[in-house]
C-alpha positions, 0 to 999 in steps of 0.5 A: 562473914567477919571483917578482914583486915586490908592486908589480908583482903588484898593480898596478891593472888598472882605475880601481876598483882605484886608491887615493887618487886619486878626483878623477882617476879620477872625471874620466877615466871620465866623459870616457870614457863621454861620448866627451870624450877629450883629446889630451894629458894631463899627470899630476904627482905624487910618486913611487908615486902611480899616474901611470903605472898610470892612464896604462896603464888609460886606454890600455886603456880608450879602446881597450877593445871592451867598456868598462863604466862608463868602465872597461876590461873587461880581457877583450877582445883589446886589453885583454890585449895592453896588459896584457901590454905587446905592443900596438902601440897603446900606446908607452911612452917613458922621457924619462930615457934618450930626451930628445933631438930625434932621439927626438922626431922619431921619434915625430912621424913615427910618429903619421902612421900610424894604428893597426892595430887599436883606436881610438887609438895612445897615447904614454906619456912617463914623466919628461917633464921630462928632455926637452932644450929642443930635443926639447920644441920638436920635440914642441910642434906634434904635441902641439898638433894630433896626428891624431885617433887619437893621445893623448899622456900625459905623467907627471912628478914635476917639473912645474915644469921643463916649459915653459909652451908644453907645459903650455898644451897638456895637461889637467893632473892632479895626483896627491896623496900617499896617506893613511896609512889608504888605504895601510894598508887596501890593504896589509891587503887584499893581505896577505889575498890573499897569505895572509901574517899581518901585525900591524895596527900593522906595517901602519900603520908601513910605510904611515907610512914610505912617505910617500904612496907606494903603490909605496914601501909595497909595496916596503918591506913586500915587504922585511920579508916576505922577511926574515921569510919564512914567519913572521908579521910583527910590528911589532918585525920591521918596525922591525928591518928598516927600521932604525926606532925604537920610539915609546917611545924618543922619549918617553925622549929627550924627557925626557932632553933636557928634564932636560939629561942629556947622559951620558944622552942619549949612552947612549941614542944609543949603544943605538940605534946598537948596535940597528942603527938608522938614524940619519937615520931616527931623526931624521926620526921624532923630528921627526914625534914632536915634530910631533905634540906640537906639534899637541896643544899647539896644538889646541883640539879634541882629538878632531879632532887625534887624527884627524890624528895618526893613533895609537892611544888608548894612544899619544895619552894617552902624547903628551898627557902628554909634551905637557904637559912642554914649551912650544910655543916650545921645541918649535918650536925642537927641530923647527927645529934637528932639521930642519936636522940632517936636511938635513945628514945627507943629505950628511954621512960623520959622522952620529953626531958631527953628531947628538951635537952637535945633541943637546947644543945642544938641551940647552944653548940658550946654544950656539945663537946664532940670535936667535929667540924659541924660542931665547930662551925655551929659554934662559930656561926653563934659567936659571929651572930653575937658579935654582929649583934654587939656591933649593931648595938654599939652603932645604935648607942646601946652598950651590949652586956659584957663590955665592962668587967665585973669590977667596973660595971655600974648601974647608974648613968654616972658610973656608966660615964666613968666606965666609958671614960675609963675604956676610952682613956689612953692607957700607958704601954706596958714596958718590958726592958728586959725578959727574964732568961727563962721566959726568953727561952720559952718565947723563942719556942712558943710558936713550936710548943703550941703547934705540938699540942694535940687539940686543934681548936686550942692550937688555933686559939693560942696561935692567935692569942696575945702573950705577954709578961705579966706585971709580976714579971714571973709569969706568962699572961695570955690575953684573949678577946673571945669569950668562947676562947677564954672559956676553953683556955682558962679551964684548970685543966687546960692551963695545967696541960699547957704548963706541962707541955711547956716544961716537957719542951723546955725544961722550965715550969713556968706559971700561967695567967689567962685573961680576958681583954675588953671589947674596946681594948687594943692589945698592941697600944697597951702591952708588948707581945713577947714574941716581938722581943725574942730577936732583940738583944736581952739584958738580964740583971738578975735571973728570978725564980718562977712560980 
C-alpha cells in the first residue's frame, strides 16, 4: 500500500477522537442520542480545525446501525462504506469547483430520491462561500424545506461571505483554533503509535507553528520526519526544516536593537540568512517573542501569565530578564512596526532590504515619523541615553562629540584649549533696553500663540525654548539646547508655519531665527528672554521695519 500522509492516516473516526472542539461534539452527540437531528448545519472556522472530519463523523453517526452513546460504531456496513468513501448516502461536493447554478439544480433534483439504504442522505458542501449568488438562490428553498431524509452540512472558512438568507436556515457551529497543549498532546500520542522518537520541545514548536490547525501540525511534523527519516527528531532539526530561529537569537536581537548597534544587528541578520532561515518566519517569531515580553510587563499575576505564554521555566526566567530591559511603550512600538513589516513581506521581492530598513528604524526612532506615544517615548529614551553618555564622558575628562560647533572645532591640543577657554569665559550679557513695538506685541501673546499650534510635540518644544531678540534687533531668535528639538523646529517648513501662525494671530510678519545653544551655555546668564520684559514699561525711540 502506498504511503498515507499523517493527517489522512490519523483522521478521527468518531467523536471521541476529535480534539479541541468539545462544545460542538457534545451538542451533536446529544442531538443524535435524542433523535433531534437538524436538517441543515453550517460549520465555520479556520483551516484544519476539523470541519470536514466532524461532518463525516456526523454522516456516519446518523446512518449507523448500532450507534453507541451518539458515536458511530465503525463496524456496520454503513459505517465502513462511508469511511471508505463508497457510500451512496454521503455526497461530498467541492463548492470551489462546482459553484454554478446548474450544479445546485442537480442537487435539488437528486434530493427527491430517498436513500437506497440507511436513514439519511447527507450532502457535505465544502467551501460553500465559493458558490455564486445564483447558486445560493437555487439552494434556498431546498435548504429550508428538504425531504425528511436529507441533511445538508455546509463547511466554510469565510462565513461572512455567506448570504444571511442561507445563514438563517442553518444551525451554526463555530470551530475554534486548537490550543498548543491540545495539538502537542495529540502529536505525542500519534508519534508513540508510529514508534518515532520526537523531542517534546520539537513537538511543542510544531504545535505552535501550526497556529491552531491540527492538520497543519501533522503536515509540518510529516515534513520534519521525512527529512530526518530513521533518526530521532530533535528541536534543532525542526528549526532547520521549518526555517525557524532559536529563541536565544531573539534575546540577542533585542539587546542589539536596544543598544543601537547597527553593525551588530546587520551581522546577526546575515547569520540568520546564512543558516537558511526563513526571513518572514523570523519576523513573525520575533513579534511573538515581543508579545510574550509585553504580557510579562503588563501582568500583575506572573504565575497565571506563565500559563498563557506556554514556555518552559528556564525560558520564562530568560523572558523576565529581557522584559526588565525595555518599557511597555517601546515594546508596543516594536510590535506595531514589525507587524506592518510582516504584512509587507507577503508581497515583497526584497525581503532582506525591508527587514534591514525596519531594524534600523527600531534603533533610530527619529526615522519613524508616526506621531504616537510609543514613538515619542522611544525618541526620548534614546536622547536620555545619549545625554547620560555625554555626562559620563565629561566626568571622565573626555570631551564628547558635538560640544563645539563647526566654527570653533579644533583638532590639536592648543585649539581644544582655546575652545575650552572660550566656552568657560564669562560672556557679556546681551542687554535689551527697549523692545520694538511689534516684537513687544508678539512677546505679550507668545505663550497663547504657541498653545494654539496643532502639533503637540512642537508646542512642548517651543514652550520650553528660550526666545530673545536677535542681535540685529529685527528678528526673534529661538534658542534650543536639545539637538532633536533643534532638528524639528529649524526645518524650513516648521519655521514658515510658525511665522504664518504669528501673522494670523497678531497681524505682524516677523523673521524667525533658530539657533543651537552649546551644552555649557547658560542662556539666562547671557541673554534676556523676551517674556521677562513684557510686564515692564517699554520705551520705543523709533519703530523699525521687519523682514
